[in-house]
N, C-alpha and C positions, 0 to 999 in steps of 0.2 A: 588216447595215451597208449593203450596196449598195441595198437597198430604201429605207432611210432617205435616202441621198444622192439616189436617183432621185426620191423624192417632193419633196425639198427643191428639186431642179432644176426639176421640173414646177411646183411652187408659185411659185417665183421667176419662172419664165417666164410663167406666167399673170398674175402681179402686174405684171410689166413690160409685158406686152402690154396689160393693162387700163389702165395709166397712159397709155400712148401713144395708144391708140384713144379713150379718154375725153377727152383733151385736158388731163389733169392735168400734163403736162410742158410745156405751152404757157404760158410765164410771162405773156404778155400776156392770154391768156384768163383765167388765175387772177386777175390783178390787176383785170381788169374785173369778175369775179364778186364780188370783195371790195369794189369801189368802189360801194357801195349807193346813194350820193347823187350818183354821176356817171354814167359810161358803164357802167351795170350790165348784166352778162350772166348771167342766172339759170340757164343750162343746166347748170352744174356741180352745182347743187343736186340734180339727178336722179342724178348720179354718186355723191354722198355718200349719198343716200337708198338707192340700190341697194347700197351697201356696208353700211349700217346694218341693213337687213332680214335678210340672211343671217347677219350677225354676231350679231344677237339670237337667231336660231334656234340658232346654234352654241353660244352660252353655255347655252341651255336643255338642249341635248343633252349638253354637257360636264358639266353638274351631275348627270347620271345615270350618269356613267362613273367608273370608278376610275383607268383609265389611258388614254392616247391609243391610236390605231390602231397605232402603232409600239411600244406597251408602255412609253412614257415617262410620267413624272409630268405631270399637267395643271397649268397655272398656276393660282394662286388668283385668284378674282374680284377685279376692281379695287376699291380702297377707295372708299367713298361719302363719306368725310369731306371737308368743305370747310374749307380753311385758307388762310392768306395765301400760302403757297408755291404752292399750286395756282392761286390767283387771279393772282399776279404772273407765274407761268410762262405762264399762258394769254395774258395781255396781251402779254408779250414775244414769245411764239410768233406771235400774230396780227400784231404789228407787223412782225416779220421776214418772215412769209409775204406780207404785203401789199406790203412794199418790194421784195422780190426775186422774188416769184411762185413760189417754190420751198419745199417742205417736205421732210422727210427722205427719203421714198421717191423723189420726182422728183429730189432732189438727187443721189442715187446714180445714177439713170438719166442725169442730165445729163453724166456723165463721157463718154458716148458721143457727145454732140452739143453740149455747152455750151462747149467750148473752154476757154481759160484762166479765163474768168469763172466757169464751172461748177465748175472745180477749186478756185478761191479760195473760193467759197461753201462747198464741201464741207469744206475744211480749216478754215475759220472756224467752221463748225457743229460739227465734231468738237472744236475747241478749247474752244468754249462748253460742250459736254457734259462735257469733262474738268474744266473749272473750276467748273461748277455745284455739285457736292457740297460742295466746300470753301467756296464762297461761302454756301451754305445754312447750313452749320455756324456760320460767322461771324455771319450775320444772326440766327440763332436765339440765339446766345450774347450778342449785343449788345442784344437787345430782350426781356428777361425778362417785361416787362409784357404782351407780346403772346402769351405761351405759352398754349396751349389749356387749358381747364378739364379737370380730371380726369373720366374716364368710369368711375371705379371703381364697380363694382356686384358685390358678393360673391355668387357663384352656387355654392352648395354642391352638388357632385355626390354627395358622401358626407360623413359627419360628419368625415372626416379630409382631404378634398381639395376645394378650391374654386377656381374660375376667375374671371377678370375681364378686361374690356378694359384697355387701357393705363392704368397708374396714374401719379401724380405723386409726387415726393419727399415732398410734404406728406401723402400718404395713408399712409405707412409707420407713423406712430404709431397710426393707427386700425386698421391691420392687426395690429399688436402687441396693441392693446387687445382685439381680437376673439378673441385666444387663439391665433393662428397663431405657429408657431415657425420656420418655413422659408418663404422666398419663392423661387419659380422664375421666371426671366425667359425666356420662350419666344420672344422677339422679337429679331431681329438688330438691332444698333446702326444699320445702314445705313438702316433704315426710320423712325427717330425722331430728334427734335431732340437736339442735343449734350448738353443738360443732363440728359437721361434715359438717357444711355449707361451701360453696365455699371459702369465705375469709380465714377461718382457714386452710382448706386443701391446698389451693394454697400457703399460706405463709410457711407452714411446708414443702411442696414439694420443693418449690424454694429454701428454706434454705439448702436442700440437693443437690441442683444442678439439680433437675428434672424440666422438663417443664410440667406445669399443665394447662389443658384446660377444661373449663366447657362447655359442650354441652348437656344441659338437654333435655331428651326425655320424653314427657308426655305419659304415658301408653295408648296405643290405638290411639295415635294422632301424630305419627312420621311424620316429614315434610321433604321436599326436602332439606331445609336448614340444617337439622340435618345430612343428608347424605353428602351434599357438605362440611360442616365443618369437619366432621370426615375424609373425603377423603383428604382434604387439610392438616390436622394435620398429617396424615399418610405420605403424600408426603414430608412434611417439617421435619419430625422426623429424628434425627441423629442416631437412634437405635431403638430397639424393643419398641412397644407401649403397655401399660397396660390400659385397659378400665374397668370401674366398674359401676354397677347400683344396683338395689335391689337384683336381682338374677344372673345377667349376661345375661339374655335373650335379653334385649333391645340392649345391646352392640353387641350381635350376629346378631340380625336382621339388625342393621345398617351396620355391616360388610358384610352381605350377599347382601344387596342392593347396597353397593358401589362397590362390585365386580361382580355384575350382568353383564354378557357379557364378562367378563374376565375368569371366571370359569364356568363350567357346573352347571346348576341349581341343578342337583342331588348332586353334590359335595358340593354346598353351603348349602344344606339341611342336607346332611349326616354328615358333619364335626361337626356342633354344636350339632347334635343328640347324638354324643358320650358322651356329657356332660349333656344330658337330656333336651336340648332345642329343642322343636318341632316346626320347621319352615315349615312343610308341608302345613299348611293352607295358607302360604304366597307364595306358588309356583307360582300362577298366577301373583302376584305382582312382584316377582323376574324376571319372564320371560318378563313382560312388561318393567321393567327397562333395561333388557338385550337388548331388541329390540330398546330402545331409545338411550342407551349409547354405547354399543359395546365394552367397555373397563372398567377396574377397577384397584384397588390398593390392594395389599396384606396387 
């Protein structure tokens, strides 16, 4: 525990020192960098470039690891999906950054030097962060025509278990027609628009005679309860099971872990790899599950 706090203090100190030394806390300098058609100051581009390069390396290193240096679950890679929320949020963020010359990191640092103005900015930013999720839900519910198209792509890992990226309500009849009897949602409601939340999906699935089970897996924080529940659903299912999440990767990871000890580790990694899911970094975790369980479910 002390090591964890020590590294947190060290990381925070380095981050704060970097902000100060690089000029990212200098609101005039930031505004001049963003004023491309005016008094443009390009020096902060080197700061951002210096941040991007080690971060790119860090993501590649993290992709080969099962846990962090402190033994904690690593976060999932950021989504590459492009939607209106991302575009609108980026525009609003850019406008706020250019107007005030502060973004989240420097805003926190401004408590020490920004006076009442820095405090007001910080409080306003926190208020916006609290209000944003509710606003997103209302916008998603108010504009059904702008909802993203389905990415359903049935990827059968076994004859009785298939995975898919996020589905739409309109996909459920096709899932039923394909012979599936059970649908498992491995994606938390907080990641998706309101019309795809569990109550709506469950009601629509059950109206078609499908069994619907919510088993949300938080990216990078899969639990034993997730594995146990998925195994139980598989055991209770009267026919093939269809599982979905953002990309299908989490559904594949749960499948591999619940079958650890029943299939070879190579097979559990090779099968999802056919669909682009790289479970090689989880080899050690799968083998640990195999040593503990010794049995699994297709």
